[in-house]
N, C-alpha and C positions, 0 to 999 in steps of 0.2 A: 174078403177083407183080410182074413188071416194071412194069406199068401202075400198080400201087399205089405203088411206090417213086417212079416218075416224078411221079405226082400229089402225093405227099408233098413232094418237093423243090420242085415248083412252088408249092405252098401256103406252104412255108417262105420261098421267095424273095419271094412277095407280102407276107408278113408283115414281112420285113426291109425291103422297099421302103416299106411303109406307115410303119414305125417311123422310117426314115431321113427321110421327108418331114416328120415332126414335129420334127426337130432344128433348132435355130437355128444356121445356119452360123457366125455370129460367136462363139457360145459354144463350138462344137466347136473352132474355130480357137484360141480362148483356152485351152481345156483342153489341147489338143495342145502349145501353146507352153509351158505350165507343165510338162508332162511332159518335153518335150525339154530344158528348162532344168535340170530335176532330173538328167537324165542327163549334161548338160554339166558340171555342178559336182560330179558324183559324190555327189549327195544321195540320200536314201532316200525311197521312196514307201510309205506305209502304207495297206493296203487291209483292209477288214473287211466282214463281212456275216454274216447268220444265214440258214440254210436255203439257198434257191436263190441268193440274192445272195452267200452265203459260198462257194458252189461257183464262181460267176463270179469272185469275188475271188481265189480260189486259182488259177484258170486264168489270170487276168491276171498274177498274181505269177509264175507259171511262165513265161509268155510274156516278161515284162519281164526276168527273170533269164537267159533263154536268148538274148536279143538281143545 
């Protein structure tokens, strides 16, 4: 069982690394600046999604509100 879990984590890490390689650093920086500015001026961020993206949106909202 341990080797299965290790392999699963390694596969997930590879998937994250692949996804990260597809991101444009300038766009990521711009997006983060927008989010930080919203926090600075006490503005609200609205997230939405359906299905899996809705689950991700809920998790992001929970993370942002706990920060």
